C-alpha positions in Angstrom: 114.9 88.6 91.4 114.3 91.8 92.7 113.8 93.6 89.3 110.6 91.5 89.1 109.3 92.1 92.6 106.5 94.7 91.3 105.4 91.8 88.9 105.4 89.3 91.7 103.6 91.7 94.2 101.0 92.5 91.3 100.3 88.6 90.7 99.9 87.7 94.3 97.8 90.8 94.8 95.5 89.7 91.8 95.3 86.2 93.4 94.4 87.4 96.7 91.6 89.5 95.5 89.6 86.6 94.6 89.4 86.0 98.5 89.1 89.4 99.5 92.3 90.1 101.0 96.0 88.9 101.3 95.2 87.7 104.7 92.2 85.6 103.6 94.1 84.3 100.6 96.9 82.9 102.6 94.6 81.6 105.5 92.6 79.8 103.0 95.4 77.9 101.5 95.3 74.1 102.1 96.6 72.9 105.2 98.7 70.4 103.4 102.1 72.0 102.6 102.6 70.6 99.4 99.2 71.4 98.3 99.6 74.9 99.5 102.9 75.2 97.5 101.2 73.9 94.3 98.5 76.6 94.8 100.9 79.2 95.3 103.0 78.1 92.4 100.0 79.1 90.2 100.8 82.7 90.8 103.2 84.1 88.1 106.7 84.3 89.3 106.3 81.9 92.3 108.3 78.7 92.0 109.3 76.1 94.4 111.4 77.9 96.7 109.4 81.0 96.8 106.2 78.8 97.6 108.1 77.1 100.3 109.3 80.5 101.9 105.7 81.9 101.6 104.1 79.0 103.5 106.9 79.2 106.0 106.4 83.1 106.6 102.8 82.5 106.8 103.1 79.9 109.3 105.6 81.9 111.3 103.9 85.4 111.0 100.4 84.6 110.7 100.3 81.4 112.8 98.5 79.2 110.2 99.6 75.7 110.7 100.6 73.5 107.8 101.0 69.7 107.4 105.0 69.4 106.4 104.8 65.5 107.2 105.1 64.3 103.6 106.9 67.4 102.1 110.3 66.8 100.7 112.1 69.9 101.1 114.7 69.0 98.5 112.2 69.9 96.0 111.9 73.6 97.2 115.7 74.1 97.2 116.5 73.0 93.8 119.6 75.2 93.2 121.4 74.4 96.5 120.8 70.7 95.7 122.3 71.1 92.4 125.3 73.0 93.9 125.7 70.1 96.2 125.8 67.5 93.5 128.2 69.7 91.6 130.4 69.7 94.6 130.3 65.9 94.4 131.1 65.4 90.8 127.4 64.3 90.2 125.5 65.5 87.1 123.4 68.6 88.6 120.6 67.5 86.4 120.0 64.5 88.7 118.6 67.1 91.3 115.1 65.6 90.7 116.3 62.0 91.0 118.4 62.1 94.1 117.4 59.5 96.6 118.1 59.6 100.5 121.4 57.7 100.4 122.9 59.8 97.7 121.7 63.0 99.4 123.2 62.1 102.7 126.5 60.8 101.2 126.7 64.2 99.1 125.7 66.4 102.1 128.4 64.7 104.3 130.9 65.5 101.6 129.9 69.2 101.5 130.3 69.3 105.3 133.7 67.7 105.1 134.6 70.4 102.4 133.4 73.1 104.6 135.5 72.1 107.5 135.8 75.0 110.1 133.2 77.1 108.3 130.6 75.0 109.8 131.3 76.8 113.1 130.1 80.2 111.6 126.9 81.7 111.9 124.9 83.0 108.7 125.6 84.9 106.8 129.4 84.1 106.7 128.2 80.3 106.6 126.0 81.2 103.5 129.0 83.3 102.1 131.3 80.2 102.7 128.9 78.0 101.0 128.5 80.1 98.1 132.3 80.6 97.6 132.8 76.8 97.9 130.2 76.3 95.2 131.7 79.1 93.0 135.2 77.7 93.4 134.0 74.2 92.5 132.1 75.7 89.6 135.3 77.3 88.1 137.3 74.0 88.8 134.8 71.9 86.7 134.5 74.4 84.0 138.2 74.9 83.6 138.9 71.2 83.2 136.6 71.3 80.0 
């Protein structure tokens, strides 16, 4: 959250000082994306999504190459996967146990629910996805 940005910045700065600078810290991360993410998650406030985003930015902005071959991106996107499961009437706590078959089935159902919204470019697409998740959440919670 934005309210914690100073805490996150200070934690990354402290971790980077061991290597001399931010640049050196980022460039000395393991080449294996999963290992690099685990290393970044040792920093206070950096979770799966933030660690993925950081290595993505390091790759795009600093030119460091990471090996993404064995990385399951679903682990970095916990809450979108949970939302996708909710939209499919699947217990969101299954997000860590979702196999490829269920993932594809659930994702196809979300695409079907989004309909014409798939033609939109972000951020309207993201807004559509968020509204769809919110509407489904309200539907589920009002049933109970």
